[in-house]
N, C-alpha and C positions, 0 to 999 in steps of 0.2 A: 353591499350585500343584496342579493336577489330579493325583490319585493314580491310577495306571494299574493296572488289574486284569488286562488281557490280557497273555499271555506275550510278544506282539510288542513290548511297551514295556519290555523288560528293561533296555535301555540307560538309559532315563530313571529307572527305579526305582533302579538302582545309582548313577546320577549324582546323584540327589537325596540318597541316603545320604551320598555323598562331600561334596556341598555342605552338608549339615547339619553334618557334622563340621568343615568348613573354612570356615564362613560368613564369617569375617573375614579369610581368607587370600586373596592375589591369585590371580586365575583368568585374566583376559584383559587384554592390553596391546596398544595400537597407538600411532601417532604422536600421537593426540589424547585417548585414553581409557585409564583403568586401572580395572578392575572387580574386586571381590572375588567369591567364589562366591555370597555373599548378594546382592550387586548383580545378578549374572548371573541368578539365579533370579527375582528380582523383576522385572527388565526383560523377561525371556522371558515371564513371566506377563502383564505389561501388554501386550506386543505381541500375544500370543496372544488376549487378551480383545478387543483392538482389531480383530483380523482377524475374530473371530466377530461383533462388533458391526456391521461393514460388510457382513456377509452371507456370509462363507466357510462352506461346508458340508462335511460329511464327504466326502472323496475329491476335492474340487475341487483343480485344479492351479494352483500359483502359480510363475511363472517368476522366477528371480533372476539378474540380469545385472549383476555388480558385482565390483570388485576386493576383495582380502583386507582385512578390517577386523574390529574387534570387532563392529560392527553386522551384518556378514555372518553370523557365528555366532549372534548373538542372533535374527536374523530366521529363519534356517534352523530353529533349535529351536522358535521360535514357530509357524511353519507346521505343524510336526509336532504340537506340543501342541494346535493348533486342529483337528487331524484332517485337515489338508490334505496334498497331495502336492507335495513340493519338486521343481522342475524347474531344474537348474543348467545355465547357458549361459555360455561364456567371454566375458568383457567385451571381448576383442579381436576378436570376430566382426564381420565387415563388416555394413553396413546391409542389403545385399541378402540375405546369408545369415541375418541375424537375423530379417528379415521371414518368410523361408521356415521357419525353425526355430520361431518363435512360432506361425505358422499350423499347423504340424505338431503342436505340443504342445497347442494349443487351451486356454490357461490362462484363468481368469476374472480374474486379476490379474497384471500384469507389473511387477516391481520392479527399479529400478536404484539406483545411488548418485548422489551429486551430480555425479560425473564422467560417468555413463552415462545419466542420467535422460532427457535430450533424445533420445538415440539410441533408447532403449527406447520413448519416447512416439511417435516417428516410425515405428517398425517394428511396433508393436502392432496387431493386427487391430481393425477398427471395433467399438466397444462394449466393448473390454477396458480396464478401469481400469488406470492406471499411477501410480506414486508412487516416492519415494526412500526408501531405508532409513535415510538419515542424518537428523539433526535429531530432531524430535518424533515421527516415524513416525505420520502420520495419513492413511492411504490413503482415497480416496473410496469411496462405496458401490459395491458390486459389482453390475453390471447384467447382465453376460453369463451365459449358462448353458452350462456345459461339456458337451460330448458325453460319452456314457458311455465308460468305459474298456473294455479287452478283458475278456472273460469267460473263465472256466475257468483262471485263474491258480492256481498252487499255494499262493499266499499273498497277503495284501493288498498292493496297490501303495503304496509309501511314498515313492519317489523315482524320477525320471527323470534320468539323467546323460547329457548329450550329449557325444560324443567331440569331439576337436579337428578332425576332418575334414580331415586333411592331404592325402589322395589321393582322397577321394570325399566324398559328402555325409556329414555327421556321423551316426553311429549313436546311436540313443536307447535306452540300456540301462535296463531296468526293474529296480528293486531293492525288496526287502522290508525292513521294520524288522529282521527277524531277521538278514538278511545284514549290515546296517550294524552291528548290535550285535556280531555274531560278529567282524567285522573289527576294531572298536575293542577288544574284549575280548582277542582273540588277540594283536594287536600290543602292547597294554599288558603282557600277561603275558610274551610271548617277549622283548621288549626290556627288561623290568623297569622300566617307567615308573612313577614314584611321586611322592610329595609333594615330593621334592627336585629334581624335574626341571623345567627350563625349555626349552620347544621353540620354535625360531624357524620359523615357517611362511611360507616364501617361495613355495612351490608353490601354484599357483592353487587356491583352494577350490572352484572349479567342477569340479576334478578330484578323484576320490576319494583320491588320494595326499595332497592337501592337506587336504581337509575331514575325512575319516575316519581314514586311516592316521596322519596327523600330529596334527591338532587334537583329534578326538574321543577318540582313545586316550590322549592326554595328560590331558585333563579327567577321563576315567574313572579315571586313576591319581592324580588329585588335584594334578597339576602346573600349571604356568603356560604359557599360549600367548601368544607374541609374534607378532602378525600384521603381516607386511610386504606392502605393495602391490606391490613390485617385488623382483626378485632381483639387484639391482645389487650388485656386490662391496663397495663402500664402505658401503652401507646394511647389508649383512650383517655386516661387520666391526664397525661401530658398535653394532649390536644385540647381537652376541655379547659384546662387551666391556661394554656398559652394563648389560645384564640378566643377565649371568653365565649365558649359555645353556649347557645341558648336552647337548642333543640337536639335531642339525643334519641333517634329511632333505632330499635334493635329487636332481637328475638330474646325470649326469656333466658335462654342459656347464657347468652353474652352478658345480659344485665346481672344475672346471678354471679357469674365469674367476676365481673367488674366490682360488684358489691363486696364480695369476699376479699378481693385484692385491696381495695381502698380501706376496708375495715381493719385489715391485718397489717397494713403497711405503716412503718414508723413515720414516714413523711406525712405531713398534713396537707392534703390536696385541696385546692380552692375550687369548689364546685358551685359557688354561689351564683354564677352567671346563668345556670340552667333554669329555664322557665317551663319546659315541656319535655317529658320523657314518655315515649310510646313503645309499647311492646306488641308484637304481632308474630304470627306464624306458628305459635305453639302455646299450650296452656300456661297460665300465670303461676308464679311461685310466690305466694303471698308472704311467706316468711322472709324471703330475700327482698321482696319489694318494700316491706315495712322497714327493713333495715336500711334500704336505699333512701327511703323517705326521711329517715332520721339523719342521714348524711347530707341530703340535699335540701330538705325542707319542702319538697313537692311530691305528690303522689305519682305513681306510674299509671298512665292511661293506656287504652288498648286500641287496636285496629284489627279488623277481620275482613277478609275477602279472599278471592282466588285470582290467579293471573288471568283466568278465562273471563272474569267479570270483576272489574275494579273501578273505583272504590265501592264499598258496600256499607260496612258498619264501622263507626269510630265515635270518638267523643269530640265535641266542641268544648275546649277547656274553659271558655268564657261562660257557656251555658251550664256546663257540669264541671265545676272546679274540683269536685270530688267524684271519682268513678263509683258507680253503684256496685257493691260487692258481687262478684261473679259474672257481671255483665260485660260484654265487649263494646257496648255503646249503643248508638241509635243509627237508623238508616240515614245515609247522606242524601243530599239533594240530587235529583235526577235518576237515581238508581231505584229499582223496584225489588221487592222481596215477597215471595209467597212461601208459606210453610205448609207442607202437605203430608198426608199419611201414605201408607203403602199403596192405596188405591188412587192416589192423585187428588184427593179431596182436601181442601184447606182445613186445618185444625183450628180450634179456638185459642184465644190468648191463654197462655199458661201451659198449653199442651205441647208436647215434643213432636217434631216431624222433620222431614228433609227440607232443606233450604233450596228454593228455586229462585233464580235471579235473572233480571235483564235490565237494559238501559243502554246509554251511549257508550259505556265501557265494555260492552259485550265483545268477545273475540269474534273473528271472522270464521273460525274453525281451526282444525288441526292440519298442519301441513302434511301432505302426502298420506292422509289417513281419513278419508271420507266416512269410513265405517265407524271409527271412533267418534267423529263429529256427530254422526247421526244418533248414536246411542247416548251421547252426552247432552242432547237437546230434546226438549219436548216438541211435539208437533206444532205448537203455537209460539215457538221461539224463546223458551226459557231454558237457561243453563241449569243442569242438575249438579249441584255441588257435591252430593254424597255426604254432606255434613248434617248431623242432627242438631237442631237448634230449637229454642222456644222463645217466645216474645211475651213480655208482660203487658199489662193494661196501659202502662206509661210509655210503651214503645221501646224499652230496652231489650236487647237481644242477648241471649245466653247460649254459648256454644257448648253442646253436650258432648259431642265427639264425632269421630268419623264412622260412617256405616261399615267401612272395611275393617275398622279396629274393634268393632263390637265383639265382646266375649259372650257366647251363648252357653249358659249353664242351666241345665235342667229346664230348658225351654225359655228362660228369661234372658233378655238382652241387658248386658252390663257394659257401661261406658268406662274404659280405662281412665279417661281424663277426670271423671268424677272422683275416682278412688285416689288418683295421684294428687288431686287438689287437697284432699283430706290429709293424706300422709305427709305432704309438704309442710303442713302446719305443726308437725311434731318437731321440737327443737333438735332432736338427734338425726333428722333427715335433711341432708343437703339437697338431694334430688332423688327422683324415683321414676321408674318406668314400670307400668303394669301391662301384662300380656296374658293371653290365654294359652293353656297347655292341655293337650288331649287328656281326657279323664274317662275311664271305662264305664263309670256309672252315670255321670252327669253331662258327658259330652266334652266339657272343658272345665278346667279349674282356674282360679284366679291366682296368678303368680305376681308377686311384687318384688322387683329387683331394686335394692336400695343402695344409694351412694351415701354413706354415713357422713354426718358433720364431724369436724375435728373434735376428738374427745368424747364421741358418742358412746353411751353405755347401754342403751335400750336393747332388750332382747327381742327376738321375734314374737314372743308371747306378749311383751309390752306393746309392740306395734299393733298386734292383732287386737288387743284390748282397746287401744286408742281408736283404731278404725271402727270397731264394733260400737263404740259410743256415739258415732256420727253417721253410720251407714246401716242400711237394711242388712240383715244377716246373710242373705245370699250374695251380697256384694263384697263381703269381707274377704280379703285374700286368705287362701288356704295354705299358701307356701310363701316363704320369704328367702331371698338370697341377698348377699352383699358383694359389691364390687368397688374397687378403688376409683374407677371412673366409668361413667355410662358412655356407650358408643354414640358418636354424633355424626350427622351428615357433614361431610367434609366441606361442602359448599355453603350451606345455610347455617351450619352450627346448631341445628336443632337436634335434640335427642331422638335417636332412631329406634322406635319400638320394633321395627322389622329386624334390625341387627340384634337387638336383645333376644328376640324370639329365636333367631337362628343360632345364637350362642347357647341358648338353653337346649335346643334340639341336638346340638353337637356335643353337649356335655361340657362346654367351656365355662358355663355358669352352673353351679350346683346349689340345690336348696337343702 
């Protein structure tokens, strides 16, 4: 395999050292394949050579639209090894959105798997070659010429990661190899990932949480990655038991569904191999997490960051075997955090403000959107997260909510996440989404949309009384609704407040 001399290839240099020491040890597993580290290196080298043979040149963009698999990781590494730029797009993207995204990315090659190949072929711009990453991996010759990328970047472009685009068109986040290496290295170090770890990756690999935070960090530590195409609870339980999984990273919704399944299933699943469970991407569900603790014997830790700057906040389980209630963790090495008020002045410990971040994991900007890049950064190079947080005197960081989600009632700012955290503690609440609805007197009213737990009997008045016992009066929901299932983002599986709000506006949910 090619030996990298440039510092931007630190991940691969270290990975090759790991692979050399563990050549005959397992590295990647999915439903149809099991590869050792030696197999992984050889197949990445073969795919990389194939890409160069069909005409891939330095800096050419290659779009990857596929579900999680061993072949996903092999292909991503091969694109990088061939000096290409990986463009990750969620496989659940609609045909219309995929056409627009591929036109925006302007790749010379668009790759799917056997399940998405026809979708990709139908959406690819004229002249762009398409192929499947499954099977023998023999893409056709590349005929298209990609347009030049942006100039003046602080580092070489290595990856474009398209967001899930829940409320607007997807943002295309540009990343360097340096940022990807820093993410994998930091997570491996802070979480103590090593040769004895087996990580189940059910998070989409089109998302950095799946590809970098979970998979690449595990491989850098010399562990095993078990790739799942879906986050279905039964598939997760089977994988954890069969492969003796030690590390389970997910979002709250997935962990909640998993807990509910395992608790109610007549089979007795063996979860004793787990040593670390990490939740990220959305607020905690303390009721479900306590139940999961009873099933596994370990707590659920947290991680918090943005794809634009990662990693940022998480727990070192050796330093903090017990997460501090309500906190996402502490600042990781090499990343920086400022918490500022609306005037840009730093607030004191314990006070709430917007999180600004920078460090080696900082994005290069947004692809084809210099205006958005400019408004997302401060003049001195800090990324504006638009998240409200506070930090205590011990350095623990608490995520209060999104600026864009804030409900303004009678001039007061109300965080939906704070109210949701309280209501999830009620035994009759399986999950909840809190949103604002126009109110002629106070501007907005606080609406709580509940997904009841099985056998729930609590009335709206009961829930209101429960919330009032723990919240200031102006934060207590004034209206309640019930749904059988809360809408989720189809790619990340997080509860979508935007979809809930839209359903209320359309009368699809009534209070």
